C-alpha positions in Angstrom: -14.0 -20.5 -14.4 -11.1 -18.2 -13.4 -8.5 -19.6 -11.0 -8.3 -18.2 -7.5 -4.9 -17.3 -6.2 -4.1 -19.2 -3.0 -1.5 -17.3 -1.1 -1.0 -16.9 2.6 -1.1 -13.2 3.4 1.5 -12.0 5.9 0.4 -9.7 8.7 1.2 -6.0 8.1 4.7 -5.1 9.2 3.7 -1.9 11.0 0.3 -0.5 11.8 1.3 3.1 11.4 2.8 2.3 7.9 -0.3 0.4 6.9 -2.6 3.3 7.9 -0.3 5.9 6.3 -0.5 3.9 3.0 -4.2 3.4 3.2 -5.1 7.0 3.8 -2.4 8.6 1.5 -2.4 6.5 -1.6 -5.6 5.8 -3.6 -3.6 3.3 -5.6 -0.6 1.3 -4.6 2.2 -0.4 -6.4 5.2 -2.6 -5.5 6.9 -0.1 -3.3 3.9 0.4 -1.0 3.0 -3.3 -1.0 6.6 -4.2 -0.1 6.6 -1.6 2.8 3.2 -2.9 4.0 4.3 -6.5 4.4 8.1 -6.4 4.5 8.3 -8.2 1.1 11.2 -8.2 -1.2 10.5 -10.8 -3.9 8.9 -9.7 -7.2 7.0 -13.0 -7.5 5.4 -12.5 -4.1 4.5 -8.9 -4.9 2.9 -10.1 -8.1 0.8 -12.7 -6.2 -0.4 -10.1 -3.8 -1.3 -7.8 -6.7 -3.1 -10.6 -8.4 -5.3 -11.3 -5.4 -6.1 -7.5 -5.2 -6.9 -7.4 -9.0 -9.2 -10.4 -8.7 -11.2 -8.5 -6.0 -11.1 -5.4 -8.2 -12.6 -7.4 -11.1 -15.3 -8.8 -8.8 -16.3 -5.3 -7.7 -15.8 -3.6 -11.0 -13.0 -1.3 -9.7 -10.5 0.1 -12.1 -7.1 1.8 -11.7 -5.4 4.5 -13.7 -2.1 2.6 -14.0 -1.7 -1.1 -14.9 1.1 -1.5 -12.4 -1.1 -0.4 -9.4 -4.0 -1.7 -7.5 -6.8 0.2 -5.7 -5.8 0.6 -2.1 -9.2 0.1 -0.4 -10.0 -3.0 -2.5 -6.5 -4.4 -2.0 -6.7 -4.0 1.8 -10.1 -5.7 1.7 -8.8 -8.6 -0.5 -5.8 -9.1 1.9 -8.1 -9.1 4.9 -6.7 -5.9 6.5 -9.3 -4.3 8.7 -8.4 -0.6 8.7 -10.9 0.2 11.5 -9.3 -2.5 13.7 -5.8 -1.1 13.0 -6.9 2.4 13.9 -8.5 1.2 17.2 -5.3 -0.8 18.1 -3.1 2.2 17.3 -5.2 4.5 19.4 -5.0 2.0 22.3 -1.2 1.7 22.0 -0.9 5.5 21.9 -3.0 5.8 25.1 -0.8 3.1 26.8 2.3 5.0 25.8 1.0 8.2 27.3 0.4 6.5 30.6 3.9 4.9 30.4 2.4 1.4 30.6 4.3 0.2 27.6 7.7 1.0 26.2 7.7 3.5 23.3 10.4 1.7 21.2 9.3 -1.8 21.8 8.9 -3.8 18.5 8.8 -7.4 17.5 9.9 -8.5 14.1 7.3 -10.7 12.4 
């Protein structure tokens, strides 16, 4: 029996960045994962990639490069709901257009 990696997945750092990465990169590596979650440690990045690779193995998904993981499968493994992010971003954009929220407001997670 293969061990399952137990790691608490952080929330994405920025919805726009997450959607940009999802839609622009079929495969992602350390640079994109670090930008997605605001990570800096190589050990943490390796754990996140291991979680994604386990899901890729379950689904029979392969990557061209050994240093990368499949983006869609990684997002699924990390519990990132792309549809929900898109809906939230649309809502925020509508609120900004109506001047109901500040345009530069951000909270560090």
